[in-house]
N, C-alpha and C positions, 0 to 999 in steps of 0.2 A: 384301318380300313380305308380302302380307296373308294371314295364316293363319286359317283358319276351322275351329274344332273345337266346333261347337255342335249342339244338337238343334233341329230345327224346332219352333217353338212355334205353336200355334193360339191365337187370341185376338182382341182388338180390332184391327182393321186401320186404324190411324191413322198419319199421318206429318206431319212439319213441312212448312212451305212450302218450305224448302230441299231437303228430301228429295224433294218432288214435282218440283222442278226438276232434281235429280240423276237422277231416273227418266227424265225427258225426254231427258237427255243419254245415259244408258245405252242407251235405245231407239235413239237416232240413231246412236251409234257401233257398236252391235250386235256387240260383241266384236272389232272391228277394231283397237282400242287397249286398253291396260290401263286399269284403273279409275283409276289415278293421273293419266291424261291429263285426266280430268275435274277432279281435285283441282287440277292446274296451271291448268286453264281458269278455274275460279271464283276461284282465288286471284290470277290475273293474271300468271302467269309469262311474261315477255316473251322467249320463246325462239322460234326459227324453227319448231320442230315444233308448239308450241302455237298459234301464229298461223296456221300452215298448216291445222291441224285446224279452226280457227274457220271457215275458208273451205270446206274440203273437206266437212265434215260439216254445214255451215250452222248452227253453234252459237255464232257470234261474239256473239250477243246476250247470252250469259251470261258473257262474258270479264270477269274482274276484278270481278265483281259481289258477291263475298263475300271481300274480301282479308284479313280477319282470321282466316279459318279456319286451323286447325293440323292437321297430319297425324293426330294421335291422335283429334281430334274427327271428322275425315272418316272414319276407320276405324270409329268407333262408329256413325256414321250409316249406313254401308254394311252393317255387321253387323246393325243393326236391320232394315234392308230385307230382308236374307236371312232373319232370324228370322221375319219376317212373310210370307215366301214371295212377296215382290214381285219379287225378282230371284234368279237362281241362278248359281252359279259353274261354268263348264265348261272352265276352263283356268287357268293361273297368272295370277292377278290379272285374269282376264277374266270379265265378268259379262254376263248377258242378262236382259232384262225377261221376267217370266213372264206367263202368261195372266191370273193374278190381279192382277199388277202393272199390266197394261194396263187392266183393269177398274177398279181403284182409282184409277189416274191420271185416267181419263176422268171418274169420279165426283167426284174432287177438284176438277177445274176446271169442273165443272158447278155446284159449290157455292162456288167461289172464282174470282174473275175473274183471268185471266192478264194479266201486265204487258206489254201489247202494244206500248208505246212503248219498252220497255227495249232498249238496244243497247249493251252494254258495250264492244265493240270500237270502236265509233264515238264513244261519248260518255263512257265512265267516267273517263278521264283528265281530260277537261274538267270533268266533274261534280264531281270531287274538288276541283279548283282553284276552280270556281265556288262551291261551298258554303263553302269557307274564306274566299273574298273577300267574298261577299255577307253572310255571317254577321257578319264583323267590320265591314263597311261599315254594316250596319244598326245595330249597336251604337254605332258612332261617331256616326252621324247622329242617332240617338235621344237620346243623351246631350248632343249639341251643341244640339239643339232645346230641351232642358230646362236648358241651361247647367250641365251636370255635367261636371267636368273630371277628376276622379279616379275611376278604376274599373279593374278587372282585365280586360284584353282577352280575349275568348273564344278568339282564335287567337294562340298564342304564337310561331309561326314567324316569324322575322325577315323572311323573303322576303315573306310575306303582309302583314305590317305595313308594310313598305316599299312594297308595291304600293298599299295603301290610301292612304298618305300621298302618293304620286306621283299617284294617281288624283284625289285631292281638289285637289291643287295645279293640275292641268290643267283643272279645271272652270271654266266662266264664271259659274256660279251659286253662291250661298252655300249653306250646309249645310241651311238650312230649306227652300229651294227644291228642293234635291236630295232631301231626305226626302219632300217632297210628290210629286215626280216618281216616285220609287221606289215609293211606296205606290200611286200611280195605275197604273203599269205592272204591278205585281204583281196588283193587283185586277182589271185587265183580262185578264191572263193566266189567272187562276184562274176567271174567269167564262166562259172559252172552252168552248163546247159539247162540244168533243172531250175535255176533261179527264175522266179516268176515276178519279181518286183524290181523296179529301177534302183540300182545300188545307191544312187544319189539321195534317195530317201533317208539312208543311213548317214552317208558322208556329209550331207549338208548340215547335220547337227553337231559335227565334230569341231572342236576348237583347237587351234594350233597357233604357231607364231604368225601374226598378221592376219589371222582368220578367226572370226567369232562364230561359233556354232549358232544356228538359228533355233529359236524357240519352236514349240509345236505350232503355235499360231502362225508364226512367220513362215515356217516350212509349208504349212497347208496353203497359205496365200501364194507362196512361190510356185507350187505345183497346181494352183487353181483347183484345189480339192476342198470339199467340205471337211470341217475339222475332224469328225469322227472317222471319216474315210482315211485321212492321212494317218491318224493315230493307229488305226488297225493295219494299215500298210506297213507302218514302222514296226509294230509288234510282230507282224507276219514275217518281215525280213529278219528280225532278231531270232525268231524261232527257226527259220530256215537255216540261218548261220549256225545255230547251236546243233541242229540235226546233222549238218555236214561235218562240223568240227568234232562232234562226239563219235560219229560212226566212221570218220576217216581221220582219226586223231594223228596217225603217223604222217599224214600229208600236211597237217596244220599243227605242228608241235608247239609253236609259240602261242597260238590262239587257244589250243587245248590247255596249256599250262595256266591260262587265265581262269579257267573254270574247273580244273582237275580236282579241286578240293570240295566242290559243291555239286557236281553233276549227278551224284548218286541220290540226290534228294528224293524222298518219297512223300507224296502229298497225304500225310496222315497226321491228325491232330496230336499234340503232345500228350493230351489226356489219354488218348487211345494207346499211345506208346507205353505209358505208365501201366495201363491195364494189362497190356501184352506181357510186360515183365513179370507181373504177378501171376498171370495165367501160366506162363512158362515154368513157374516155380511149383505148379500143381494146385494152386488155389481154385476153388469153385467160384461160380458167378456170385453167389451169396456172400462168400468170404471176401471177395474182392470189393463188393459193394460196401460191406461193413468196414473193411480196412481203409477204404478211400472216402468213406462217409458220403457215398453217392447212392442214388436210387438203383435198384436192380435193372430197371429199364435202360438206364444210362449205360451201364456196363454191357448190356445186350447190344446197344447201339455201337459201342466200341468194338465189340466182336464182329459185327457186320462190317464195319470199316476195315478191320484187320483182314478179314477174309477177302474183301475187295482188293486190298493191296498185296496180299500174299495168297496166291491160288493153292499153295502147298499147305496152308494152315489146316490142321486136323479138326473137323467138326464132329467127329464121332462121340466125344464126351457129351454133346448137347442134343443128339438125336439118333434114334435107332436107324439102322441101314434100311430096314423095310419102309420106314416112313419117308426116307429120302427118295426112294423109288416112287412111292405113292404121290409125293408132291410133284416130282418131275413129270410123271405121266399125266397128272391132273392139270398141271399148268399148260401142257400141250393141248389138252382137250378144251379147256375153257377159253383159251386164247384171249384173255382179258388182262389189262394192266391193273387189276384190283386184287388185293390179298383176300378180301372178303369172299370172292368167287371161289377161291381154292379152299378157304376155311369152311365154307358151307358144305363142301363135299368130303372134307376130312376133319370132322369136328374135334377129334381127340388131340390134334397137334396144335401148338400155339402159333400165334402170329410171328413170334420171334423165330421159331423153327422154320416157318415158311420163308421168311426173309433170308434166313441163314442158307437154306438150300438154293434159293434163287441167286443169292450173291455168289455162292460157290459155282453155280452154273454160268454166271455172267449174264443173267437176264434180270428183267425187272418185273415185279409183281405178277 
């Protein structure tokens, strides 16, 4: 529980880039979840609840975009927002954006561009792997071109090193040709008129022969940016790169080959995937719960997650067609983000069935 025992302080109304993004999420959730649902969101907790929240509240773009955050740091950021009167607490760990917070948030993004290509749910897992691979590949090719054989690899993970070795073995071109091709594709990508970040944000962190990539702290200092702003600009640029590479793969064949084995990633928990396999074999919810030694409600959570990830998933085994229409029409009437408001008007349907229909429709509660 986040305990607040502070006096409201008036003063300079400033916030970090991360706090501005937290404010956006607080506004979207609007007290329907505890503040820690946002903590799990930006940290990237791969639970059914967090992934469902991504879809229901349309906040998936922020998923896993600040994985290094710890709970005590998060608490301090929230407390600071309360002190500045940008948010107020109206329940146990439930917060709402204030009128002042709304005003400051609008002003903040008038002065700072919003990372419009950022999409954590879609790209962040790929972005993490992409950065590790391309940063090591760049180092290897740069040193090979200059005939340098001894150096410390920037990526120490064995899996990343093995991927680079395998990647290079599979190429038809020598390392000098690959280096030229990589430079050409990156240059073309960064010259794209849709690019909204300075490409040096990415380039400054690359290590090559005679050049050591800067750390996040060093890069932030170089650009005179607050730490979290630099981090999010860097993440945003990675996501922009991935979007261009995936949708224009023929234009960036070498860059695409770096992610070709991972870009079909779906943000669904492994547990939900196991449930899906059993459901596809014709097992009922109760049977799957028994087979997996899980609660029935857990299997229902998995089904909601499956529907959110696969709009073609058939929900007819779990609800009558007439009830689907009743829930849809009632949801439009009540215009509230609460399941209870719908349940009170259609008593015979379960909360699971309401969530199921709304997930299928792509709306929240």
